[in-house]
VOMI-526956 format. One record per residue (C-alpha): residue number from 1; residue in one letter; x, y, z. Coordinates in Angstrom, 1 decimal, decimal comma, always signed. Each point is the difference from the previous one (the first is absolute). Last residue first. Example, Ala and Ser with C-alpha at 12.3 -4.5 7.8 and 13.67 -1.06 7.14 Angstrom:
BEGIN
   num   residuo       c1       c2       c3
     2         s    +13,7     -1,1     +7,1
     1         a     -1,4     -3,4     +0,7
This chain:
BEGIN
   num   residuo       c1       c2       c3
   253         k   -126,6    +12,7    -60,3
   252         a     +1,1     -1,9     +3,1
   251         a     -3,4     -0,4     +1,7
   250         m     -1,8     -0,8     -3,2
   249         i     +2,7     -2,5     -0,9
   248         a     -0,3     -1,7     +3,4
   247         r     -3,7     -0,1     -0,3
   246         g     +0,4     -1,7     -3,4
   245         i     +2,3     -2,6     +1,5
   244         m     -2,5     -0,8     +2,8
   243         e     -2,8     -0,1     -2,6
   242         v     +2,0     -2,3     -2,2
   241         v     +0,3     -2,5     +2,9
   240         q     -3,8     +0,3     +0,7
   239         p     -0,8     -0,5     -3,7
   238         v     +1,7     -3,5     -0,1
   237         v     +1,4     -0,4     -3,5
   236         a     -1,9     -1,9     -2,6
   235         n     +1,4     -2,8     -2,2
   234         g     -1,6     -2,8     +2,1
   233         l     -3,2     +1,8     +0,2
   232         a     -0,2     +0,3     -3,7
   231         k     +0,8     -3,6     -0,5
   230         n     -2,6     -1,2     +2,5
   229         r     -2,6     +2,4     -1,5
   228         h     +0,6     -1,4     -3,5
   227         a     +0,2     -3,6     +1,1
   226         d     -3,3     +0,0     +1,9
   225         m     +0,1     +0,3     +3,8
   224         r     -1,4     -3,2     +1,7
   223         s     +2,7     -0,2     +2,7
   222         q     -0,6     +3,5     +1,2
   221         v     +3,1     +2,1     +0,4
   220         g     +1,1     +1,4     +3,4
   219         h     +3,1     -2,1     +0,2
   218         g     -1,1     -2,5     +2,7
   217         d     +1,8     -1,1     +3,1
   216         r     +1,9     +2,7     +1,9
   215         y     +3,6     +1,2     -0,3
   214         t     +1,2     +1,5     +3,2
   213         r     +0,1     +3,8     +0,0
   212         a     +2,5     +2,8     -0,8
   211         i     +2,1     -1,8     -2,5
   210         s     +2,7     +2,7     -0,2
   209         v     +0,0     +2,8     -2,4
   208         s     +3,2     -0,4     -2,0
   207         a     +2,5     +2,8     -0,5
   206         r     +3,0     +0,5     -2,1
   205         s     +2,3     +2,2     +2,0
   204         a     -1,3     +3,5     +0,2
   203         p     -1,2     +2,6     -2,5
   202         l     -3,2     +1,8     +0,9
   201         l     -3,3     -1,3     -1,3
   200         l     -1,1     -2,0     +3,0
   199         g     +0,8     +3,0     +2,2
   198         a     -3,0     +1,8     -1,5
   197         l     -2,2     -2,6     +1,7
   196         q     +1,5     +0,6     +3,4
   195         e     -0,1     +3,7     -0,6
   194         k     -3,7     -0,1     -0,8
   193         r     -0,6     -2,1     +3,1
   192         p     +1,6     +2,5     +2,4
   191         k     +3,1     -1,3     +1,8
   190         e     -0,7     -0,6     +3,6
   189         k     +1,9     +2,3     +2,3
   188         g     +2,8     -0,6     +2,5
   187         e     +2,7     +1,4     -2,3
   186         e     -1,6     +1,7     -3,1
   185         a     -0,9     -2,6     -2,6
   184         d     +2,5     -0,6     -2,8
   183         i     -0,6     +0,4     -3,7
   182         a     +2,5     -2,0     -2,0
   181         g     +2,8     +1,8     -1,7
   180         g     -0,2     +1,3     -3,6
   179         q     -0,9     -0,9     -3,5
   178         i     -3,7     +0,3     -0,8
   177         s     +0,8     +2,4     -2,9
   176         d     -2,1     +2,9     -1,2
   175         r     +1,5     +0,5     -3,4
   174         k     +1,5     -3,4     +0,4
   173         s     -3,3     -1,6     -0,9
   172         n     -1,1     -2,5     +2,6
   171         a     +0,2     -3,7     +0,0
   170         i     -1,7     -2,8     +1,9
   169         i     +0,5     -3,7     -0,8
   168         f     -2,2     -2,5     +1,9
   167         v     +0,8     -3,7     +0,3
   166         r     -2,8     -2,3     +0,9
   165         f     -0,5     -2,6     +2,7
   164         r     -3,4     -1,7     +0,0
   163         l     -0,1     -1,2     +3,6
   162         h     -3,7     -0,7     +0,6
   161         d     -2,8     +1,1     +2,3
   160         g     +0,7     +3,6     -0,7
   159         d     +0,4     +2,3     +3,1
   158         v     +2,1     +2,6     -1,7
   157         a     +3,4     -1,7     +0,6
   156         c     -1,8     -3,3     -0,9
   155         a     +0,0     +1,1     -3,6
   154         p     +3,7     -0,2     -0,1
   153         i     +2,3     +3,0     -0,8
   152         e     +3,4     -0,2     -1,7
   151         l     +1,2     +3,6     -0,4
   150         p     +2,4     +1,2     -2,6
   149         p     +2,5     +2,6     +1,3
   148         a     -1,2     +3,4     -1,2
   147         v     +0,8     +0,9     -3,6
   146         a     +1,0     +3,6     -1,0
   145         y     -1,2     +0,5     -3,6
   144         g     +1,5     +1,7     -3,1
   143         i     -0,2     -2,5     -2,9
   142         a     +3,2     -1,8     +1,0
   141         e     -1,2     -0,4     +3,6
   140         l     -3,1     -1,7     -1,1
   139         d     +2,0     -2,4     -2,2
   138         a     +2,3     -0,8     +2,8
   137         c     -2,9     -0,9     +2,3
   136         v     -1,5     -2,3     -2,6
   135         e     +3,4     -1,6     -0,7
   134         d     +0,6     -0,6     +3,7
   133         l     -3,4     -1,7     +0,1
   132         v     +1,1     -2,1     -3,1
   131         m     +3,2     -1,2     +1,6
   130         e     +0,6     -2,7     -2,6
   129         y     -0,3     -2,6     +2,8
   128         g     +0,3     +1,5     +3,4
   127         d     -3,5     -1,0     +1,2
   126         d     -1,5     +3,5     -0,4
   125         i     -2,8     -0,3     -2,5
   124         g     -1,0     -3,2     +1,8
   123         p     -1,4     +2,2     +2,8
   122         v     -3,1     +0,7     -2,2
   121         n     -0,6     +3,3     -1,7
   120         e     -1,1     +3,6     +0,8
   119         g     +0,6     +3,5     -1,3
   118         a     -0,6     +3,5     +1,3
   117         f     +1,3     +3,0     -2,0
   116         w     -0,1     +3,6     +1,1
   115         r     +0,4     +3,5     -1,4
   114         p     -1,2     -1,1     -3,4
   113         h     +2,4     -0,2     -2,9
   112         l     -2,6     -0,5     -2,8
   111         e     +2,5     -1,4     -2,6
   110         q     +2,4     -1,5     +2,5
   109         v     -2,8     -1,7     +2,0
   108         v     -1,5     -1,4     -3,2
   107         r     +3,4     -1,3     -1,2
   106         r     +0,9     -1,6     +3,3
   105         v     -3,4     -1,8     +0,1
   104         e     +0,6     -1,3     -3,5
   103         p     +3,5     -1,2     +1,0
   102         w     -1,7     -1,8     +3,0
   101         l     -2,1     -2,1     -2,3
   100         h     +1,6     -3,4     +0,4
    99         r     -3,0     -1,9     -1,4
    98         d     +2,0     -1,2     -3,0
    97         d     +2,3     -1,8     +2,4
    96         s     +3,7     +0,4     -0,7
    95         t     +0,3     +2,6     +2,9
    94         r     -1,2     -2,6     +2,5
    93         k     -0,4     -3,5     -1,4
    92         r     -1,3     -1,0     +3,4
    91         e     -1,9     -3,2     -1,2
    90         g     -3,0     +0,9     +2,2
    89         a     -1,2     -0,4     +3,6
    88         v     +3,3     +1,3     +1,3
    87         s     -1,0     +3,3     -1,4
    86         f     +2,6     +2,1     -1,9
    85         p     -1,2     +0,1     -3,7
    84         q     -3,6     -0,4     +1,2
    83         c     +0,1     +3,2     +2,1
    82         p     -1,6     +2,3     -2,5
    81         f     +0,4     +3,7     +0,9
    80         g     -1,7     +1,0     +3,2
    79         g     -0,6     +3,6     -0,9
    78         c     +0,0     +3,6     +1,2
    77         i     +0,5     +3,3     -1,6
    76         l     -0,1     +3,1     +2,2
    75         d     -0,6     +3,7     -0,4
    74         v     -1,8     -0,4     -3,3
    73         p     +0,3     +1,2     -3,6
    72         e     -2,9     -1,3     -2,2
    71         l     +0,9     -3,0     -2,2
    70         n     -0,5     +0,1     -3,8
    69         h     +3,2     +1,3     -1,6
    68         k     +2,1     -0,2     +3,2
    67         g     -0,3     -3,7     +0,1
    66         v     -2,3     -2,9     -0,9
    65         e     +0,1     -2,7     -2,7
    64         r     +2,4     -2,4     +1,7
    63         v     -2,0     +0,1     +3,2
    62         d     -2,9     -1,4     -1,8
    61         r     -3,7     +0,5     +0,8
    60         y     -0,7     +3,6     +1,0
    59         r     -2,6     +1,3     +2,4
    58         k     -1,1     +3,5     +0,9
    57         v     -1,7     +0,3     +3,4
    56         h     -3,7     +0,8     +0,2
    55         p     -1,3     -3,6     +0,6
    54         w     +2,6     -0,8     +2,7
    53         h     -1,7     -2,8     +2,0
    52         k     -2,0     -1,7     -2,7
    51         e     +2,3     +0,8     -2,9
    50         l     +3,0     -1,2     +2,1
    49         v     -1,8     -3,4     +0,6
    48         r     -0,8     -0,3     -3,7
    47         n     +3,6     +0,9     -0,9
    46         c     +1,2     -2,8     +2,3
    45         f     -2,1     -2,5     -1,9
    44         d     +1,3     +1,1     -3,4
    43         d     +3,7     +0,1     +1,0
    42         i     +2,1     +2,7     -1,7
    41         e     +0,2     +2,6     +2,8
    40         v     +1,1     +3,6     -0,1
    39         q     -1,8     +2,4     +2,4
    38         w     -0,4     +3,8     +0,0
    37         k     -0,6     +3,0     +2,2
    36         c     -0,2     -1,5     +3,5
    35         e     -0,2     +2,5     +2,8
    34         m     +2,1     -0,3     +3,2
    33         g     -1,2     +0,2     +3,6
    32         a     +1,6     -3,1     +1,6
    31         r     -3,2     -1,9     -0,6
    30         e     +0,3     +0,9     -3,7
    29         l     +3,6     -1,4     +0,1
    28         g     -1,2     -3,3     +1,4
    27         l     -2,9     -0,4     -2,4
    26         d     +2,2     +0,7     -3,0
    25         f     +2,7     -2,4     +1,0
    24         g     -2,6     -2,8     +0,5
    23         g     -1,9     +1,0     -3,2
    22         i     -1,2     -3,2     -1,5
    21         g     +3,1     -0,2     -2,2
    20         a     +1,5     +3,5     -0,4
    19         f     +3,0     -1,1     -2,1
    18         l     +1,0     +3,6     +0,0
    17         s     -1,9     +2,4     +2,2
    16         g     +0,1     +3,8     -0,3
    15         f     +0,1     +2,3     +3,0
    14         t     -1,2     +3,4     +1,2
    13         f     +0,5     +2,1     +3,1
    12         p     -2,9     +2,4     -0,1
    11         p     +0,5     +3,8     -0,5
    10         l     +0,7     +2,0     +3,1
     9         t     -2,2     +2,3     +2,0
     8         v     +1,9     +1,6     +2,9
     7         g     -1,7     -0,4     +3,4
     6         t     +3,3     -1,1     +1,5
     5         d     -1,5     -3,3     +1,0
     4         r     -0,6     -0,8     -3,7
     3         e     -3,2     +0,5     -2,0
     2         v     -0,5     -2,0     -3,2
     1         m     -0,7     +0,9     -3,6
């Protein structure tokens, strides 16, 4: 239980993590004040990392074997579904790739119907071919969600030493919709930070967070990292970006 500014005691804001990896989404959302209830991750190395840092959280292996029958209801479901079908580093088979698991994410979200969904993928998901990002947004709308304009946010926007652009998809159940006008500051006054963050989730033209700082040498990864760690880091989201999004959700909920 947590105390809010009003003095009223409210239950914690909970989330479940699909394709949890080494917990980038999970760490960012926890820093924003949320509580992790379950994680789904198939990779052995990543599961060892999750076990170390989230020893009391329930874990499941295969996204195709989870759903309403075994997952606890949560306020938010997050997940960076596999990017290999869309990444420029691969063959880009897109929806014909066996690793295209968005349909499983859609199924889990539809079955549990949390208040919020936060997804992530590489910019290649929105290159105009097959319109996969539009399909994702349309799927969410079809199962009862209002979808904010996808945000393309680089790591350097949160002081990262590298670019690492990623597309984030934020959706809210229409029972307490995020649709509406952007929050404006009173004339002559600086907009409060909570309102600035909440504004990220309100409909506008498709937004992209600008490259805020000059790219600097080095990517923050040690050159002698072993293959498992290198792969896990390569697939992970930047926790600071997720924290920013999580704080926006907490401010808008």
